[in-house]
Structures are given as C-alpha cells and as structure tokens.
N, C-alpha and C positions, 0 to 999 in steps of 0.2 A: 705772393708765394708762387714759386715755380715748382710744379708737381710733374715729375717724370713718370708717366703711367706704364712704362715698359722697360723694366730692368731685370736681368737674370743673374743668378749667382754662378758666374762663369769662372770665378777664381777660387773655387772650393779647395779646402785642404786636400793634399794628396791622399790622405787616408780614405776619403770618400771614393776616389777613383780606384784605389787598390781593392776596396770592398766590392765595388761594382764589377771589376774584372773577375773576382772570385765568384761572385753571384752569377755572372753570365756563364762562366765555365760550369758551375753546378747546374744551371738551367739546361745547358746542352746535354747533360747527363740525366735530365729529368729529376734533378735533386734540388734541395733548397738549402740556402745558407742562413744560419741563425743571425737575425738582424742585430742582436746584441753584441756580435763580434766587432762592430764598428765603434771605435773610441776616438772622439775629437774633443779637445779642450777649448775653453773659451778663449784662451790666448791664441790658439791656432786659428780660430775664427777671426779674431781681431787682426792678426797678421795678414790674413788673406784679403781683408777689406781696406786696411789703412793705406796701402800703396796703390790702390786701384779705385774702386767705386767712391770711397770717401774722399780720396785725393781729387778725383775729377769733379765731384760735387762742389768742393771748395773752389777749385780753379775756375769752373764754368759758371758758378753762381746759381746752381740749382739747390733746392731746399730739401726735397723729399722724393724718394723713389718707391714706386709701387713694385714690389720685388718678389720674384718667383724663382723656383729651381731652373737650372739650365734647360732650355727647351729641347735642344738636340739630345740632351741626356735623359729625357723622359723614357725613351726607348720602349714604347708599349708593345712592340713586337717581340721583345725578348722574354723567353720563358712562358709561363702560363699566368692565369689570373692571380694566383697566390704570389708569384714572383713580383708582378706589377704592384700588388697591394703593399707588400713589404717594402719594396723600393720607394714607392710613393710616400709612405708614412715616414720613412727615414728622411727623405728630401724635404718634406713639409715640416718635420720637426726641426731640421737644420735651419730652415727659413725662420721659423718661430724663434729660435735662439738668436739669430741675427737681429730680428726685430726687438727682442728683449734687451740685447746689449746696446742697440742703437735705436731707441724708440722714436727719436726725433728725426731720423734719417731714412728709415725704412718701414713700410707697412706691407704686410704679407699678402701674397697670392698663392693659391694652392695648385699643385699638380693633381691630376685625377688618376685613379688606378684603372685606367682603360686597358683593354686587351682585345685583340682581334676576335670578332665573333661573339664577344661577351656583352650582354646587355649593359648599357650605361647605368641601369639601376644599381649596378655594383659600385658606382661612384658616390651614391647619395650619402652614405654614412660618413665617408671621409670628407666630403664637402661640408656637411653639417658640423663635424668635429672642428675643422679648421676655422669656420666662420664663428661658431658659437663659443668655442673654447679658446681659440688663439686670436680672435679678432681680425681675421683676414677679410679682405673686402672684394675679392675677385677670385676667379679660377681660370686656368688655362684649359681649353677644350680642344682636343685633337680630332679633327674631322677624318683623319686617316691613320688609325692605330697600326695599320699594316706596314707603315714606313715607306710609302711611295708606290704601293700597288693598288690603292683605292679599292679595297675589298669590302668597305663598310657602306651602309646605306646613306643616302643624302641626309644632310642636316635637317631637312624638312620632314623626314620620315618619322612616323610615330615611335620608331625604335628609340629615338632620343628623348622622348617625352618625359620619362622618369627624372632625368637630370634637369630638364627645363622646369618641371614642376617644383623641384627643390630650389632651384635658382630663384624662381618667382616667390616662393614662400619666404626665403631668406632675404630677398631683395638685393641680390648680387648679380653683376654682369659676368660674362665670360669673354675672355680674349680667345678668339679662334686661332689656334697656333699649332701647326704640325710639329713633329719631332724630326729625328734624323731620317735621311733617305737610305734605304737598303739597296737602291738601284744605282749601280756605278755610273750609269749614264745621266743621272739626275743629281746634280750637286746639291747638298743639303741647304746651305744658306743662300746660294746664288740662284737656284732653280726651284727646289721643292718648297721652300718657304713662300716664294712669290706665287708659285702654282697653287699652293694651298689657300692663300688669301683670295686669289681670283676665283678659284673653283667654289669656295664657300659662298662668295657673293653671288655667283651664277645660280647656285642651288637655291639660295634665298629668293632670287628674282622669280624663279619658276614656281615658287610655293605661295601658299597663303598662311604660312606659319604664324604670323603675327595677328591673324584673326583669332587663332586659338590662344595665343599668349601675347596680349596687347602690351604688357609691361616688360616683356623679356628684352634684355639688352645685350648686344654683342659689340665688341671692339675688333675690328679687322686691322692687324698690325702692318708694319712695313709700308705705310702710306696707302694701304689698300691694294697692294700688289699691282696688277696691270689696270685696275679699275679706273682710276682718275684719267689716265692717258687715253683710255678707250671709252670714256663716259658716253659718247654718242652711240657706240655699238651697244652698250648695255641698256641705255634708254630705249633704243630701237628694238632690241630683243624683248624687253619687257612689254612694250606696246604691241609688238607682233604676236605675243602670247596672251594678249587680252588683259594685261596687268596695267595698273595706273602708272602715272609718272613716278620715277624713282623717289622723288621727294615725298610723295604721299605713300608709296608702297613700302619703302624700307627705312627712310631716314628719320623716322620717329623712334627707331629701334637699333639702328646700325651706325657705328661711329668708326672713325679712322684715326690712326696715330700718325706722328710725324717722323717715323724712322725712315727718312729719305735723306741721302747723303750728298746732296749738291743743291746749290741755290736754284737752278732752273726747275728741278723736280719739286722743291718746296713751293716755288712760285705757282707751278701748275696745280699742285694739290689745293692751295688756298684760293685759287681762282675757280676751280671746278666744283669742289665740295663746299657746301655751306660752312661758314666758320663755326656755327653751333655744333657741327658734327666732327670737329677736329680736336684731338687731344694731344698735348705735347708729350713727346717721348723721344728717347735716344737709343734704346736697346744697349746702353752702355753697361758693362763692357761686352760687346757682342760680335755681330757678324763681320764687321769691317774694323780692323784695328790698325792704328798707325796714322802717320801724318800725311795729309794730301800735299804733294810737292807743289801744286799750283797755288795753294792758299797758305801753307805753313801751319795749318791747324789740323787737329784730329778730324778724321772723316765723320765720326759719330757725335761731334759737338753740334748737335742740331739746333741748340738755342741760338747760336750765331746766325744761322740762316734766317730764322724767324726775326731776330732783332734787326737784321739788315734789309728786310722787305719793306720798302717804302709804300707798297700797295696796301699794307695793313695799318689800320688805325691803332692807337693805344688801347682802345676798347676791344678791338679784335684780338690783340695780343694777350690781353688779360683773360679773355674767354679761353684762348688756346692754352695758356700757361696754367690757369687755375680754375676758372668758373665752370668750364665744361666738365672737368674731372669731378668736381664736387657734385655736379648734377647727375653724372652717369654712375659714379660710385656712391650709391645712396648711404652707405655706412661710413664713408670716409670722414665726413664732418665730425661725427661723434668720436671717431678715433683720434682726430687731430686735437679735439678738445681734451680728450683723456690724457694726452701726452704734453699738453700745454702749448700747442702750436696755434690754437685759436681760442678766443675768449668765449 
C-alpha cells in the first residue's frame, strides 16, 4: 500500500472561499458570521476531487491520502479565537465529509483552532472531537499563529503542553505546519513553510521536550525544510548545547516527509535521515503545480523520485511508502481495517 501522509484540500468548492471572504470582512469589523450560512452539497465535493486528488491517485499509483484542510487557509491570525474556532470546525467538518464519501481514499487530519496569544488549551476539545467522533489520525499544529511574525513561544515551552497532553492521551501525532505568511517579504510556500519546518526543528534541538513527553510524535513536512541539507550544522549545534546526537535526542519522536520536488533532493533526504524516520508524502495538490519541463512529469509526483532511487532497497521503499506511516500514525491501522483496506 502507498500511503501519502501529506495532502491538503486545496480544490475546495468556491462556496468555501466565498464564505471565508465574508467571514474575514466581518472579523475586520469585530463581528462574526454565522457558520450555518455555508452550504456545500456532496456533489460539489465530488466534483472538486474527481478531477484533481482522485485523478492523481489513480494516475500515480497511490492508494490513500492522509488529508487535511488547506494549510495556507488555516489563517489563524484572522479575527479572534471565536473566528478561528468557527472556521476550524467548518474546515474539519468538510474533511470529514470527504472521508465519508471516499473512505478508501482519504483519512482525516484536523486543523486546530489556534489564535495568536491564546493558549493551545483552546484546541483540546476540537482535537478530541475530530479523533474520537470522526476517526481522524493526526492534527496540523501551527508553530506561528501570527502568520510570519513569530510572536508565539517555542514549541518546547510549557505554553504548548495542554495540546501535547491531549495528543499523548489520544495517541495521535502532529504535523508541524505553518499557515499563510502575512509578511510580503516572506513568500508563503517558498519561504515561510520552509522557515517554519527549520525553526521548529531548531526549537526542538534546544529543548528536552521529549523527556516530558517520551511518546509525543511530530512530522516535519517538506522534507524537513533546510534540516537535511544542513544536518552537520544541526548536529553540531545540538552537541555545542550539551545535547546528545540527533538520533538519540530527537529521532525517536521526529519524522520527515518526502515533499521534495526533485531527485537530488530526495536522494539527499534518504541518505542523511534514517529510513525509519521518512514518510512518503506529496502535498498533492499543493505548493508546486504543473509539469517539470525537464522531466515531463508533475513536480509533486514524488513517488517517481523514490521509485527511481537505486540507493534504496525494496525494503527501504516499503518502509517509506507504508510501514513507517502505520507506526507513526498509531490509529491508522484500525481505520484501514474499518474501511476494508487491511485484513
């Protein structure tokens, strides 16, 4: 089985964008828009997926996508905590509908109702709802709800402990994923995403977070940002700060996905990071769309890059495509059995 651990609903029906525009306008006036004003039919959901995510799954030979709301669309900086909560619940409900319509293609990941300066304890109820009622297996955790201004405490700070405690209780990981950038000098997908991944890893290096939460699990997307390329730098910084080797300090709890859009980058990732810490992902349909003129294939067809790496054994590829995901997403196996994808 080929499990893509990083997919976003980036082809949502237009009605969702129309609602968000009105909600944002209301938030700027310190008002709130009634969430029941949003109406989307099942057919509109099907139409939004059939020509995109489902089409690419069939063409590329992937089986299942672990699926979340659009990351850039989380927009935690917009409005207040109530705005974020109402928007988050709408987005998560829509993901649940996708997973109900296509239970053998998608399994849900929830957005969290974060808001700048608001305790992550605010997220606990929604995380519990999505995991226990909807069967979601993961959440997206934004280390920078301010949208590029980094006004929130380090991920290692006790500020975050309420959501970590709930994650451990539910036995679900988090993908550390920023949302849109509000800073015109920092491009959202080309800079802010990669900055977020790298910053999160450095925050974890300087901490002893996993002494307090030995079973807490994080996935750092986009191939780990700058981390694999600068692995020697981060090893050295860890050692300079009195921490153990990265393999001991972080890699029992931190994993990387394969959203890397060229063969040399994928080769580097799989040589530097232990295979046991790499999960297959494409971010499809996501940050880079279109065909690479050098290869004639879509940039985000990451399965091709892995298939073509002669440095990986068949066993390595099986770990990346399936086995590591089943280990990291503890609830995934039961969900697959529930929809008939595993015996």
